[in-house]
N, C-alpha and C positions, 0 to 999 in steps of 0.2 A: 572449457567445463572438464567438473571431475564429474565421466561416471560409473555409474554406480552398475552392483555386478550387474542389474539385467540390462542394461545398455535401450532402457529408454524411456529413464529418468539422467537428467543430470542438475547438480549446483552449480547454482550460477559464482561468481567471482565477486567483491565489494565492485568492482568496475562495473559487471555487466548488470550492477543492478540498477550502479546508477544512472546506467545505459539507460534502461528498460524507464525506471520513473522520469529519465530525460524528454524520452522520443511520449512520452504524452501529459495529462493533463486533466485527466477525472479517476480518482480513486474513495479511497472510501477509509473513515476514520470512524475509528474503534472507539468511546471513551464509558467514563462509567457518571452514570448517571442518576441519579438519587439512589446509590449502590445499585443496581444494576446497568447491566452492558447493553449496550445503543451503540449502534451505529448510521456515516453519517455517507452522501455521497457529497464529495467535495469536491471545486476545481482548484487547483492545484499550482504552485513552477518551483522547481526544485534549482535553488545559489548556491552554487559552492557543494558544502555534503549537508545543506539541511533545505529539511519542505516548508515553501509559508503558501496559506490559503490566507482570504480576506472572510471575514463576518461579520452577524449585524448582531446583537445585543439579545439574549433570548439564554437556552438551559445549556447548549452546546458552552457557550464561555465561561457561561457561571459554572456551568463543574469543569470546566481546564480551568479555575480558578485556584477550584477545591482541591481535583484531583489532576494533575494532571502529566501525567503518564498513560500517552496512547500505544495503541498500535495502529500502522498505517498499512492502508494494501491497494495495488495497484495490481493487473493482472493487465499479458495479451495473446490474443491465440489468432492461426489462420486452419489451412484449412490439413497443414502439417505438422501446428505441435501446439503446445500452451507454455506461459510461463504466469510463472506471480514470484513479483516482491513484497514481502515485509520488513520492515521498517516501524520499530522499538522506539522508542521514545518520549522527552519532556518537551508542551508544548509553551511558550513562554507566547504570551500577549506580550505585543511591542510598545513601547512605552513613552521611548527618547525618541523625539522631532528629525533627529539626523538620521536614526534605521528610520523611521517610516515615509520621511523620503527618497530613503537608499530603495526601499521595498517599492515604493511608488509608481518607481521607473523601471518595476520588471513589467516584464508582457502578460498580465496577466487583469483577466477581464472577468468578472461574475457571470456564469451562464444564465443566470436569471436574470430578469430587471426588478431589480432591490436593490438597493445600496448597503452597502457593505464595508464601513470601513473602520474598520478592522482590523490589523494585522495581527498572524499568526505565526510563530516558526517553530515546527518540531525537530530539535540536536533532535541527532541519531545516540542509540543509546548502543542499539546491532540494527545489521541490515543483513539479512536471507535472499534467497532467489533459492528456486525453482526449475527449470527448463524440461519437458518431458514431450515423446514425441508421439505424436497419433498415427493411431491405424485399430484395425479389425480389432477387440479382445482375443485371447489364445486360447483354445479350448479349458475347459472350466477342470473337468473330470475325464480322466484316462477309465475306462470298464477296464475291469480288469479278473480274470478267470479266475472262477471259485468263489463270487465276488458272494458277501450274506445275503449282498438281495436277490438274487439268481433258485 
């Protein structure tokens, strides 16, 4: 990880970004719905350098057909650190039965008791991540002698 000048924030490598995505199963999908931004929580699975999720017919699936450019974000944190990965890419509904069969073999089940038969694959255009140490906020202002407010 490359540390920034303040040493509290570091940039994740591409491999570290994929490792973070693989450790989790819930993220947020940002799409444009009727030309307005919207965000959907989705559970997902990583398959090689791609993210896959299942969905049902509706506005999300319709908008992905009209505007397949998406952003996908996943966070993790504990008492000592936080990290975030943003994947930008192109979402494509799986249409070939061979691709659907391979996706069906992946370890993904919906979190909600709904039928979701449509598979969507996000092929990345970019993936970035940051990790930051948690701790107390530093002093914001240092008083100086001769301050105009005194």
